[in-house]
C-alpha positions as CSV (number, residue, x, y, z in Angstrom):
1,M,49.8,87.1,126.1
2,T,50.3,90.5,127.2
3,P,50.6,92.7,124.2
4,P,53.9,94.3,123.0
5,H,54.7,97.8,124.0
6,L,54.3,100.6,121.6
7,T,57.7,101.3,121.5
8,D,58.1,97.7,121.2
9,L,56.1,97.1,117.8
10,P,57.9,96.9,114.5
11,I,58.7,100.2,111.8
12,R,57.9,99.4,108.2
13,A,58.6,101.2,105.2
14,L,55.3,102.8,103.8
15,T,54.4,102.8,100.4
16,V,51.7,104.4,98.0
17,D,49.2,102.1,98.9
18,D,49.5,103.6,102.4
19,L,48.2,106.9,101.2
20,R,44.7,106.8,102.9
21,R,46.4,105.9,106.1
22,C,48.7,108.6,106.0
23,A,45.8,110.8,105.8
24,D,43.6,109.8,108.1
25,L,47.0,109.8,110.2
26,S,46.8,113.8,109.7
27,E,43.2,114.1,110.2
28,D,43.4,112.7,113.7
29,R,46.1,114.8,114.8
30,G,44.2,118.0,113.5
31,W,46.2,118.6,110.4
32,L,44.7,118.7,106.6
33,R,44.5,115.5,104.5
34,E,47.1,116.8,102.4
35,D,46.4,113.9,100.1
36,H,48.2,115.5,97.2
37,K,51.5,116.0,99.2
38,W,51.5,112.8,101.0
39,R,51.3,111.0,97.5
40,L,54.1,113.0,96.3
41,L,56.5,112.1,99.3
42,L,55.6,108.6,99.2
43,A,56.4,108.5,95.7
44,A,59.7,110.4,95.8
45,G,60.6,109.5,99.0
46,N,60.5,106.3,101.5
47,G,58.0,106.4,104.2
48,Y,58.5,104.5,107.6
49,G,55.4,104.1,109.7
50,V,54.1,101.8,112.7
51,D,50.9,100.3,112.4
52,A,48.6,100.7,115.2
53,P,48.0,98.0,117.6
54,D,43.8,98.3,118.0
55,G,43.9,98.0,114.2
56,R,42.7,101.4,113.4
57,G,45.6,102.6,110.5
58,L,48.8,104.0,111.3
59,A,49.9,104.8,115.1
60,A,52.9,107.0,113.5
61,A,54.7,107.9,110.4
62,C,57.2,110.0,108.9
63,V,58.7,110.5,105.3
64,V,62.6,110.9,104.2
65,T,63.4,112.4,101.2
66,H,67.1,111.8,100.2
67,Y,69.3,114.3,98.0
68,G,72.3,113.9,96.0
69,D,72.5,110.2,95.9
70,T,76.1,109.1,95.3
71,H,78.2,105.9,95.5
72,A,78.9,106.8,99.3
73,G,75.2,107.4,99.7
74,P,72.7,110.9,99.8
75,E,74.6,114.0,100.5
76,L,71.6,115.1,102.4
77,A,68.2,113.9,103.7
78,A,64.9,115.8,104.6
79,I,62.7,114.3,107.6
80,G,59.0,115.5,107.2
81,M,55.3,114.6,108.2
82,V,56.8,112.9,111.8
83,L,53.2,112.0,113.3
84,V,51.8,110.6,116.0
85,A,48.3,109.2,116.4
86,D,46.4,111.2,119.3
87,R,45.6,108.3,121.2
88,F,49.5,107.3,121.5
89,A,50.9,110.6,122.2
90,R,53.4,111.1,124.9
91,Q,54.0,107.6,125.1
92,G,57.5,107.3,123.6
93,L,56.4,106.1,120.4
94,G,57.5,109.3,118.3
95,R,61.5,109.2,119.9
96,R,61.4,105.5,119.1
97,L,60.4,106.1,115.2
98,M,62.8,109.3,114.8
99,T,65.6,107.5,116.7
100,H,65.1,104.4,114.3
101,V,65.2,106.5,111.1
102,C,67.9,108.8,112.4
103,D,70.4,106.7,114.0
104,D,70.0,103.5,111.9
105,V,68.1,104.0,108.6
106,L,70.1,107.5,108.1
107,E,73.1,107.0,110.2
108,G,75.9,108.9,109.0
109,I,73.8,111.1,106.6
110,P,73.6,114.9,106.9
111,L,70.0,115.7,108.1
112,T,67.1,118.4,108.1
113,L,63.9,119.1,109.1
114,H,61.4,122.0,109.9
115,A,60.3,121.8,113.2
116,T,57.0,123.2,115.1
117,P,57.9,124.7,118.8
118,Y,56.4,121.3,119.8
119,G,58.8,119.3,118.0
120,R,61.8,121.0,118.6
121,P,62.9,119.6,121.7
122,L,62.8,116.4,121.0
123,Y,64.8,117.0,117.8
124,E,67.2,118.7,120.1
125,E,68.0,115.5,121.9
126,L,68.3,114.1,119.3
127,G,71.4,116.0,117.8
128,F,69.7,118.3,115.5
129,E,70.3,122.3,115.9
130,T,68.6,125.2,114.7
131,T,70.3,126.7,111.8
132,G,67.4,129.0,110.4
133,R,64.0,129.9,110.5
134,A,60.8,129.9,107.9
135,E,57.8,132.0,108.2
136,M,54.4,130.6,107.3
137,L,52.0,133.1,105.8
138,T,48.8,132.5,104.1
139,G,46.0,134.8,102.6
140,T,44.3,136.4,99.5
141,F,46.6,138.0,97.7
142,R,45.8,141.2,96.4
143,H,46.8,142.1,93.0
144,E,44.5,145.0,91.9
145,D,47.5,147.4,92.5
146,A,50.5,144.8,92.0
147,P,52.7,145.7,88.8
148,R,53.0,142.5,86.7
149,T,56.5,142.8,86.0
150,Y,59.4,143.4,88.6
151,G,62.9,144.4,87.9
152,T,64.7,143.1,84.6
153,S,63.2,139.6,84.7
154,R,60.5,138.4,82.3
155,V,58.2,135.3,83.6
156,R,56.7,133.2,81.6
157,P,54.9,129.5,82.0
158,A,57.7,126.9,81.8
159,T,57.9,123.9,78.6
160,A,59.2,120.7,78.4
161,E,62.7,122.7,77.1
162,D,62.9,124.3,80.0
163,L,63.5,121.4,82.1
164,P,67.3,120.9,82.0
165,R,68.0,124.5,83.3
166,I,65.5,124.4,85.7
167,L,67.5,121.7,87.0
168,R,70.8,123.0,87.2
169,L,69.6,126.0,88.7
170,D,67.9,124.2,91.4
171,A,71.0,122.1,92.1
172,E,73.1,125.0,92.1
173,V,70.9,127.0,94.6
174,F,69.6,124.0,96.5
175,G,73.3,122.7,96.9
176,T,72.5,119.6,95.6
177,D,70.8,117.3,93.3
178,R,67.2,116.9,93.6
179,T,66.4,115.7,90.1
180,H,63.8,113.1,91.0
181,M,61.6,115.7,93.2
182,I,61.8,118.4,90.7
183,T,60.9,116.6,87.4
184,R,57.5,115.5,89.3
185,L,56.4,119.2,89.5
186,P,54.9,119.4,85.9
187,A,52.3,116.8,86.9
188,F,52.1,117.7,90.6
189,A,51.8,121.5,90.2
190,D,48.9,123.6,88.7
191,R,51.5,126.0,87.3
192,L,55.2,126.5,87.2
193,V,56.7,129.4,85.5
194,V,60.3,130.4,85.2
195,A,62.0,133.9,85.1
196,E,64.4,135.0,82.4
197,D,67.0,138.1,82.1
198,R,65.8,140.5,79.4
199,S,69.0,140.2,78.0
200,E,69.6,138.5,74.7
201,D,71.0,135.6,76.2
202,G,68.1,135.1,78.2
203,A,69.8,133.4,81.3
204,L,67.3,131.6,83.8
205,T,67.3,133.8,86.9
206,G,64.6,131.7,88.8
207,Y,61.6,129.7,88.6
208,A,58.6,128.8,91.0
209,A,55.6,126.3,91.1
210,A,52.1,126.6,92.5
211,W,50.6,123.4,93.9
212,P,47.0,122.7,95.4
213,N,46.9,121.7,99.2
214,M,43.0,120.9,99.9
215,H,41.5,124.9,100.2
216,T,44.7,126.3,99.5
217,Q,47.5,127.1,96.9
218,V,51.1,126.5,98.0
219,I,53.7,128.6,96.3
220,G,57.1,126.3,96.3
221,P,59.5,125.9,95.2
222,L,60.4,129.6,94.8
223,I,64.4,130.0,93.8
224,A,65.1,133.5,92.3
225,H,68.3,136.0,92.0
226,D,66.8,139.0,93.6
227,T,63.8,140.1,95.5
228,A,62.3,141.6,92.1
229,T,62.5,138.1,90.5
230,A,60.7,136.6,93.4
231,Q,58.3,139.1,93.8
232,A,57.5,138.9,89.8
233,L,57.1,134.9,90.2
234,V,54.8,135.3,93.0
235,T,52.8,137.6,91.1
236,A,52.8,135.6,88.0
237,L,51.6,132.5,89.9
238,A,49.1,134.6,92.2
239,L,47.3,135.9,89.2
240,S,46.3,132.1,88.1
241,T,44.3,131.6,91.3
242,D,41.6,132.5,93.4
243,R,42.7,130.3,96.2
244,V,44.0,131.6,99.5
245,L,47.8,131.3,98.8
246,R,50.7,129.8,101.5
247,T,54.1,130.1,101.6
248,D,57.2,129.5,104.1
249,V,59.7,131.8,103.5
250,D,63.4,132.0,104.7
251,V,63.2,134.7,107.7
252,R,66.3,136.2,106.1
253,H,64.2,137.5,103.0
254,E,62.7,140.4,105.0
255,E,62.0,142.6,102.1
256,L,59.6,139.9,100.4
257,L,58.3,139.1,103.6
258,A,57.0,143.0,104.2
259,W,55.9,142.9,100.5
260,L,53.8,139.6,100.9
261,K,52.3,141.2,103.9
262,D,51.4,144.2,102.1
263,R,49.5,142.2,99.5
264,G,47.2,140.6,102.0
265,L,49.1,137.3,103.1
266,A,49.6,137.1,106.9
267,S,51.8,135.4,109.2
268,V,50.7,132.2,110.7
269,A,53.7,130.1,112.4
270,F,56.8,130.2,112.6
271,N,59.2,126.9,112.0
272,A,62.7,126.0,113.4
273,V,64.8,124.9,110.0
274,M,66.8,122.3,112.0
275,T,70.4,120.2,110.8
276,R,72.1,117.4,112.1
277,G,75.5,116.6,111.0
278,I,76.0,119.8,109.1
279,P,76.0,123.3,110.1
280,G,73.4,124.4,107.8
281,L,71.7,124.0,104.7
282,P,74.0,123.6,101.4
283,G,73.6,126.1,98.6
284,D,72.9,129.9,98.1
285,W,70.0,131.0,100.8
286,T,70.1,134.3,98.8
287,R,68.6,132.8,96.2
288,R,66.7,130.2,97.9
289,W,63.2,131.9,99.3
290,A,60.7,129.1,99.8
291,P,60.8,125.2,99.7
292,L,58.5,122.6,97.8
293,T,57.6,121.7,100.7
294,V,58.7,122.1,104.8
295,A,58.4,118.3,104.5
296,A,60.7,117.9,101.9
297,G,63.0,120.7,102.0
């Protein structure tokens, strides 16, 4: 019997039980295994994959995270972790998986993703347009001469009582509800901090998390009402770890990017922020500094 062509192989749903296979696929393509991130994405989102015809794990995979679920469906879906095993690359499998997810599974839903230069041409063919850019930075934060406070905000560790306020602020800034993702932060992140106005009302002016990803500590999400508050949140998180930091900052936040580089982080790459079905991301970009992860927005 003639074996089916790669593009005719069935696409199936992935679950947390596929965690090892997903991490193996990441490693196959030269990425970090990122087990911790994969676990979050598979638990909070929907994974799709193709089993390798040679029986060696997954031939391809991606994850979709839905936001703002309504009776009419999600208001936004983020696609991430689009991977094809190296031995099956450049044979149409990635296109087949993305076409299925975008045109069948997510038909009519506004979409977003972060694209590397390698993946961008395919996404453009699928109807995505570049509507922004994010700069990835990594490095050891120099905090010897860093002030502990910036501007008018006071930063402290988040408590359980802060969660309702964090969710309200996040929905306002992100532009749609992502309760199912943000409520996982206390367990997912090593540290979660909030910024409050120093005035008597103590209004919430921002929040941020730092979570472990292999040898790095990722800062995200980073939500803040101004640059000084973003700096205060980053400083508080950086002081709590000796790991290398990573964050992905909207390139329009030039002052924060310059400050991070002065503090020891270096530019690693630029990714295109792409959307389909909407002219750009919803919400308030001026207060949205870095995503939780580029795989989920």
